[in-house]
FIKELUM-514363 format. One record per residue (C-alpha): x negated, y negated, z; residue in one letter. Coordinates in steps of 0.5 Angstrom, whole numbers, plus 500, padded with zeros to 3 digits. Each point is the difference from the previous one (the first is absolute). Layout:
N
XYZA...
! end
This chain:
1138
612219274X494501495X495495498X500497494X496504495X496494497X496499506X498507500X497498493X493500499X497493499X499502492X508501500X503496504X502496495X507500500X502492497X494500495X502495496X503502493X495502494X502495495X493500495X494506500X496500495X500507497X507500500X500494495X495503496X505506499X506495499X496498495X501507495X507500496X499506497X499504507X506497503X503502493X498507501X502500507X507498499X500505494X498506506X505498505X506499494X498508499X498502507X506497503X507503500X505498496X507497503X504506498X495504503X500497506X508501499X499508500X496500506X505495504X505505498X497506503X497497506X507499502X502506499X495503503X502495505X508503501X497508500X496498506X505497504X505505498X495505505X503502507X497500508X499507502X495505504X494502495X496507501X492499498X502506495X501495496X492498499X498505504X493501496X499493500X500500508X496506500X495495497X501494506X500507504X507498502X503507499X503500507X504494499X508500502X505498496X500492497X506495501X501498492X503494499X501496493X495494499X502493503X496497493X499501493X496495497X495499494X494498503X493498497X499498493X507503498X503495504X496493497X501503493X492502499X501506497X495502496X500504493X500506498X500503508X506497503X502502506X504498505X499499507X507502504X499498508X506505504X500498507X500506505X504498507X496498506X506507502X496505497X494499504X498501508X496496504X494504499X501502492X494496499X494505503X498506497X503499493X508501503X501493496X497503493X503506501X507498501X499495495X499505496X506504501X505494500X497499491X501508500X506499502X502493495X496505494X505506501X506495500X498497493X498506497X508500499X500494496X498502493X497493499X494502506X499507498X494499498X495499506X493501503X497499506X493495501X496498505X499492501X492499500X499507501X503500507X502507501X504497506X505495495X503504494X504496495X506503496X498498493X507500496X500500492X508498499X502504494X504494496X504500493X497502493X502492499X495497504X493500500X498497505X495505504X498499508X500503507X502499506X496502506X504499506X496498506X503503508X499493504X502498508X502494503X495497505X503501506X500507499X493501504X496495503X495497497X495500505X500508500X496499493X495495501X493504498X497502506X506504502X500507500X508503497X497507497X499506505X493500506X493500498X494501504X498500506X494496499X505495497X505501505X494498505X498494495X506497500X501501507X494496502X501495495X507499504X497498506X499493501X493496500X501499508X499508500X505499506X503507504X508499502X501494495X508500499X503502493X498494495X506498496X502504493X497493496X493500503X499508500X501499493X494495499X496503504X501506495X500496494X493497503X498508501X501502493X496493497X494502505X500507496X502504507X506504497X497503493X506501494X495505497X499504506X505507498X506501506X500506504X502499507X504495504X499493498X503497494X495496497X501494495X505501494X499494495X502503494X506504503X502493504X500497493X504504497X507499504X498492500X500500493X507503499X503495506X497494496X502501494X506495500X495495503X495501494X507499495X501494503X493497499X499502493X508497499X497493503X494500496X503502493X506495502X494494501X497502494X504504494X495500495X497505507X505505497X497501493X493500502X501506505X502503493X493498498X497503506X502507500X499500492X492498502X500506505X504505496X494499495X493499505X502505506X496506498X506505502X506496503X496503507X503501507X495496503X500493496X504494499X507501497X505496497X503498508X493498503X498496494X507496500X500499508X493496498X503496496X506499505X493498504X497495496X508497499X499499508X493497499X503495495X495503495X505501495X506494498X506501495X495495495X496506498X500505494X500507500X494500498X497495505X504504506X497506497X493497501X501497506X503507504X494504496X495494502X502501507X499508500X494499497X497496506X497505505X501495506X508501499X499507503X493500504X504498506X506503499X507496496X506498505X505497497X505495503X508500501X504495502X502498507X507504499X496506498X494499505X503502506X500507503X501502507X493503501X493498499X497501493X494505500X493496499X496498494X494505503X505505501X502500493X493499497X497506503X507505499X499498493X496500494X504495497X504495503X506496497X505499506X507497499X503494504X503504504X492502503X502507501X500504494X494501495X502500493X493502498X499506505X500505494X494496496X493502500X494496501X498502493X507498496X500494504X493498497X502504493X506494499X496495503X495501493X506502496X502494501X494494500X498503493X507499498X500494503X494498495X505503494X505495501X495495501X497501493X507500496X498492501X494500495X504504495X499508502X504505499X502503507X507503500X498507499X495501505X505497504X506503499X500505495X493504501X502506504X493502505X499507502X496503505X496501494X500493498X499498507X494504503X493501498X499507503X506504501X500507505X505505502X499503508X503506501X501501507X502506505X508498501X500498507X505503505X508498501X501493500X502498507X504495499X502500507X494499503X496497495X500492498X496501494X502507496X494505500X498499492X499492501X496501505X495504495X501495495X498496505X493503502X500502492X499493498X495498507X496505497X500497492X499493503X494502505X497504494X500495494X498494505X499494496X501505494X508499500X504494499X507504502X502506502X506502500X503508502X507500496X505503505X503506499X507500499X503505505X509502497X506501504X505504494X505503506X502497506X503506502X497507496X492497499X498493504X494496499X495504495X493498502X495497495X495505496X493501502X497496495X498493502X499494493X494495502X499495496X493494501X498494497X493498500X495495499X496502494X494496503X499505505X504506498X494504497X495499506X498505501X496499507X505499506X496495505X502502507X498497508X494499501X496505504X499498507X508498500X501508503X508499501X501498493X495504497X504506504X505498496X498500494X497507500X506502503X505498494X494501494X497507504X495503497X499494494X498495505X493500500X494494502X497496496X496494499X501495495X496494496X502495506X497505505X506502504X501507502X508502499X504505500X502501493X504504494X497502493X505502495X495504495X503499493X496499493X502494496X506503496X503502506X499494504X508498499X502506504X496498505X507498503X503507499X494503504X501496506X507501501X500507498X496502506X502496505X505502499X499506500X496499507X505497504X507505497X502506503X499506497X503502494X500493497X498498494X499494495X501499493X496494496X500498493X495495499X495504495X506505497X499496493X491499501X500507495X502495494X495497500X494506500X497503494X498507500X493498499X499495505X503499507X503494503X495497504X494502494X505494496X500496506X492500499X500499493X504494501X495497504X495502496X503497495X501493504X492500501X498501493X505494497X497496505X493502500X501500492X503492500X494497505X495502494X505498495X501492503X493501502X498500493X496494497X498502493X507500497X503494495X505500504X500501507X505504505X503496506X505505502X503507499X507502502X501507500X507503495X501506502X504504505X495504503X497493502X506498504X500508502X507501497X499505496X503507501X493504499X492497499X495501496X494505503X493499499X498503494X494503498X500498494X500492503X494501504X504502507X496506502X500507499X506503498X501504506X505506500X506497496X502499493X496496496X506496496X499498493X504493500X498494505X505494502X498494499X501493506X501495496X496493503X501493496X494496501X501492499X495497496X498492501X503494496X497499493X503495495X497504494X505505499X502501494X508498498X501506496X503506504X497506496X493494501X502500506X500508501X493502498X498494503X502504506X498506497X493498500X499497506X503507503X493503496X496496503X503502507X499507498X492499499X499496505X503505505X496506497X494496500X501497507X503505505X499507495X507500498X503504496X505495496X502500493X505494498X506500495X503494497X506499506X496503506X493503502X500507504X495501506X498506503X497499507X501505506X504505497X506496498X501496493X502492500X503496495X498493499X505495497X497493498X504494503X499493498X503493500X502501493X504506501X506497502X501495494X498505495X505505504X506495500X498499491X500508500X507500503X502495495X499504494X501506503X506504505X495504504X496497506X493499497X494503504X499494504X506499502X501506502X492500505X503494503X507502502X496507502X495496505X506496502X504506503X494503502X499494506X507500501X499508502X494501502X501494506X507505503X495506500X495497505X506498503X503506502X496507500X507503498X501497494X495503496X502508501X507497499X499497493X496506499X506505501X505495496X495500494X500507500X507501501X501496494X495503495X503507503X507498497X496499494X501492500X494496502X496497494X504501494X507497504X498497506X492497501X496502507X500492501X508501500X500505505X495496505X504494498X506504503X497503506X497494502X507497501X502506504X494498505X502493500X501498507X505495498X504505495X504503504X503500506X495506503X494499502X494502494X498507500X495503504X499507498X498502492X506504500X505494502X498496495X501505495X507501503X501492500X497500493X506506498X505496504X499493496X499503493X507503501X504495504X498493496X505497495X494501494X505498495X503494504X495497504X492499499X495503505X495495503X494502503X497494503X494502505X498493503X508497500X497495495X506499495X504494501X507499499X499498494X497505497X504506503X507495496X495501494X500508501X506500500X502495494X495504497X503507501X507499498X497497494X497506499X506504502X504496495X496502494X500507502X493500501X499503507X497508498X497502507X498497506X500492501X494499505X498493501X494497504X498493501X496501494X505503495X506496501X504504494X498507503X497502493X493502502X501508502X507501501X504498493X496507497X502504495X505503504X508500498X505499504X502507501X492502502X501495506X506502501X498508501X494497505X505496504X504507501X494505501X498495505X506501504X500507499X494500503X502496506X506504501X495506500X495497505X506499505X503506500X494503501X496496505X505497504X504508501X496505504X496505499X499499492X493500496X499494495X498504493X496494497X503504494X508499501X498491500X495500494X502505496X504498494X506502497X498503493X507501498X501492500X496500493X503503494X493503497X493503503X493499497X495504504X493498501X493505500X498500506X493500498X501495496X502495506X495496503X503501507X505505500X499503508X503494501X506502497X507501505X504504496X497507498X497503495X502500493X503506500X504499506X502494498X503501492X501506498X495503495X504501493X495495497X495504495X492498500X501501493X501493497X495496505X496498497X492499503X501502507X495505501X495494499X505495503X499504506X492501499X499492501X504499507X498507503X496499506X492500499X497506502X495499507X495505497X500496493X498493505X495503504X496503494X501493496X501495505X505494501X496495495X501505494X506501502X503493502X502499492X506506502X503495505X507498497X502493504X506498501X503505495X507502501X502504494X507500502X501492501X498500493X504505497X506497503X499493497X499504493X508503502X503494501X497495494X502506497X506501502X502494503X508499500X501508501X498502506X497498506X494504503X499502507X493503503X496500507X494497497X496501507X499508499X507502496X501505494X507499498X502494495X508499502X504497493X506497502X504499492X502493499X507498497X497499494X498506499X507503500X503494495X500501493X496495495X498500493X495504497X493497502X493502496X496499507X504504504X502506494X497506503X504499507X507498496X505505498X507498496X506499504X506505499X506497503X503494496X500496506X493498500X500497493X498494500X501496493X503503494X494504495X496500507X497506503X501500507X495503504X498503507X495502505X497507499X498502507X496506498X496496494X498494505X497505505X497504495X496492498X499499507X497507502X495499493X498492503X498504505X496505498X496503505X504497506X506503499X500506502X508501499X506496498X507502502X507496500X506502504X505496495X504504495X
! end
């Protein structure tokens, strides 16, 4: 009799009769969210099969059972599965004694009615009789060959039945030795049930001795002579006395087990000679077929004890489908998670008093605990199932043979034999974040969508993706290898990437390639392709390091290994602390730091992979959209640093001024350039004290970086708003004079701000006092538009919120720049969606607790998450809450929902509702002039762009042209206004082509007024003129903060409000898109103000009232008016509306 499995458990797992869990604080908190409970109940009703569908399933399975019982016994030749048997090295196998199945039972989740839509697959276990096998068929894939041959005969028999004609072959857990048959029943046209049946061959537990399938046993063909000698040495007793009698089989197995644990028998040695090496994976593949009934019985017992567990398993399957990137073969499936739930029931960690959410949270908490699988997990059966005729393998043997250990109650079968450490680590991280989401539901936050509805893909899961092409390995040689060659190649690839990245990588996962099986008779096993997808999650704090420190120089052995891995890249360096050590340095500019991971992986794989390998990387595939024709990327980053230094220097000078009426107590940046989220930075300008002009162009326009100055408090401010504005203007004049006299700065004051030229940049100063908030509240009551003071306060708060995240995650800055550039390229930024709203959406994508995936660690990943959030969030039903410091209380979350519902009921929701701790109503940035149609357009564009990136980045050998993602379809608009490039301040930043290539040249220049004069104003300043006259005389030619496109758009919106929506790329675009509103196409009474754009309605149905002339908008007259309004700026106007 075998020993009790409980006695073989470690101290941390031997809790067979732990007291039941009756109170868990996190569980109680999850129970306090009635909304989540309602959403879970609705999800269960949608994903669980209907009773009539279950009846159809049972009827079809019964017909399948009757069909299988009609099979007859007889001898069958191997030609029925000739190709597959050749793959297993069994081409010479003789005839096969076929017998009908001894049992046909529904197994797995199907038997427990825990199927989850939409993928309804019913597992049916068909038991192959013991008479079909010989005593030693467990050796050399003979069992697997007969198993496949038996299933082939069954498939041919089922094809004679009309219901089961549609068949497919698949491989269980991507194991080429274990094919299964997928049946797609052809039902009557009146049936709405859609499902498949997976036919899985099994055997009884007495078919082969369990002792033949321990991890150290070798059941495949002989291995090398070296392994033979090692095994022989390991088999000699410790005494070493010759002539000792032959030991008993149990003692021999125990010694071989110990030799295997001590590493004297390596499973990675390729077999070439006479000794059979351990084949733990091969042995487990047979054990899994033998233990199906035990596993099903354990699952049934757990559900009988806790009926709600059945529906909880449905929730777990839905959760796993959304968060497993590609349903990989080396990951946890529904069966493993179900068995883990059974283990928790056995440990009394689940009880019948828990709700579905409580059961789910407890299971996820157990998965997330790193201690759960650290020493392996060993289940426990009851006494009737725990006895076996042989001693089960030890825990040490199991841990040495497999990466992840999850042994069933028999003590023999490792349920997680196919699971990799990377897959387990990824599952644990996802489970941990999901537990956090469940806990946050008690705080009133909406966490249902990221838990159960948001689908993740490799692109949204990893920070870096690599496509590695390696030469195709030789034949699978399944008859001699415990692990196929292509799996060994994938493991080698994983080890290289992990060693190369070191602490940079939080997770490295190689997506196992799948091989297929189409016809056992003709094709057999189709080997996988030669391209492997590798996903990497990085630590944002360490990912951008350009120096890797190795072992010290005096550690000769470690230094030799370091140099062997890195080759010529390794070098000795002296560090600041005086240590001399090996190091690897990756030289790159500041704009290329985000591609360091790409460079490391590419170099390491190129050095260690065989000849003919290739690596495709994508981290810098979108960099070109942030580059202009006249400034490279590194120059942009350098200009950003110079601008920060100039702002800091000016702020320090202003705070030190003592001869002002009111002292400046603090300064607050306002511009996106100061928080490093602007797509482009202003370059130092020679007319603003930026040094020599160099060889580039000298633009006439210079962007202003805005800075808010907080004045000290005073009680002498005027109560009248107009007088208050004049007093602030006077203080601005004084400030400009003091800066000019004290520091020699070129400062010019206006009524609202002060412009200062320093260090090559223009800095615009806004004064803010303690009286501004009171005046802003008074102005808001008198006007629908927010006052300047209120906008300044909102911008200051926004800057503090976003800039904090910029310092925490190095990838945020460039990701936000890409997002702002994308929104602008699709002609939606500025007028329809403020830059601040784009930054808030990006901030939400970077929050650690906002999703069941870790925060992005690369700019490309951050941009992808932005598109994912923008396209998936239910903007019309729920606000987006951005809480970077987790300071919102449950009452505030309820207040946010109440305000949103009230605005929705009144029909006041127009754009994106984005709420922050300082803006619970979400009215500061998202609720702009954007209409519901424009919001829908941007959401669809985000979904389309995300789909394009997924297709191009997740598919090998496909490049990513930035224009594919950043080019907006001009066909979305009814008319286009082409702007003159020479009249634009920054035409070199445009994504689209020139005016001639974007719009047709049907427009004539004859109707354009003052075009030549307009072009002359924005034309670049000639260098010879600058050298001749000097910067001082030409400084007045510099236009600070001048943006003719935004001014033109503002005029268009005021003049044609209600008739059309206007869209433009405000960063560098030269095309304005026009979308006519419904009002422009409706009949209306004659109006004198718009008489020049109206024409009489001809149809009688347009009549409004007797003796009242109905008029409609004349599109041609309106376009003529637009052309006249933009004289000198507009090149031509064209319409696609007839």
